[in-house]
C-alpha positions in Angstrom: 110.0 64.9 -49.2 110.1 68.4 -49.0 108.5 71.4 -50.4 110.3 73.8 -52.5 109.3 77.4 -51.6 110.2 80.5 -53.2 109.0 84.0 -52.0 109.6 86.8 -54.6 109.2 90.5 -55.1 109.5 92.5 -58.2 113.0 93.6 -56.6 114.6 90.5 -55.7 114.5 86.7 -54.7 113.7 86.8 -51.1 113.7 83.1 -50.2 114.5 79.9 -51.8 114.4 76.6 -49.7 113.3 73.3 -49.2 110.4 73.4 -46.4 107.8 71.1 -44.9 104.9 73.3 -45.4 103.8 77.1 -46.0 100.5 78.6 -45.0 99.5 81.3 -47.3 97.0 84.1 -46.7 94.9 83.9 -49.7 92.2 86.4 -50.5 89.5 83.5 -50.2 91.1 82.7 -46.9 94.4 81.1 -45.6 95.4 77.6 -47.4 98.6 75.1 -46.4 100.6 73.7 -49.2 102.8 70.4 -48.6 104.8 68.4 -50.7 102.6 67.1 -53.7 99.6 69.5 -53.4 97.6 69.4 -56.5 98.1 72.9 -59.1 96.9 75.8 -57.7 97.0 79.6 -58.0 95.6 82.4 -55.7 95.7 86.0 -55.0 97.0 86.9 -51.4 96.0 89.3 -49.2 98.1 91.4 -46.8 99.2 89.1 -43.7 101.6 86.7 -42.8 103.2 83.8 -44.9 103.8 81.1 -42.4 106.9 78.6 -43.0 106.9 75.5 -41.1 110.5 74.3 -41.5 109.7 70.9 -40.1 106.8 68.8 -39.2 105.3 69.9 -35.7 108.1 72.9 -35.4 107.0 76.3 -35.2 106.2 78.5 -37.9 108.4 81.4 -38.9 106.3 84.4 -39.9 107.1 86.6 -43.1 104.7 89.4 -43.4 103.6 90.2 -47.2 101.3 92.6 -49.0 99.3 91.6 -52.1 100.5 89.3 -54.7 99.8 85.9 -56.0 100.7 82.2 -55.2 101.2 79.3 -57.5 101.5 75.9 -56.4 103.1 73.8 -59.7 105.1 70.6 -60.0 108.4 72.7 -59.0 106.7 73.3 -55.4 105.1 76.8 -54.2 106.3 80.3 -55.3 104.7 83.6 -53.8 104.8 86.6 -55.7 104.4 89.4 -53.3 104.3 93.1 -54.1 106.0 93.5 -51.1 107.6 91.9 -48.1 108.3 93.2 -44.7 111.9 92.3 -43.4 
């Protein structure tokens, strides 16, 4: 099973893919999301979203600034104010 992950800015859809796990820099601390995670919403701080494509693999880091993260039935959506490409 895989987690559906979307990274969105006000201007565009940056990512939409199936991954193993994502670690998000929440304002209350980092949190990891796997498939089947309970519904959850958090503001995010400036930092790196770490995307693990496979279990045990090295993460890809995507720098984000501000926004929200929502975990729901469809997976994880990160709505970032800005993504550094």
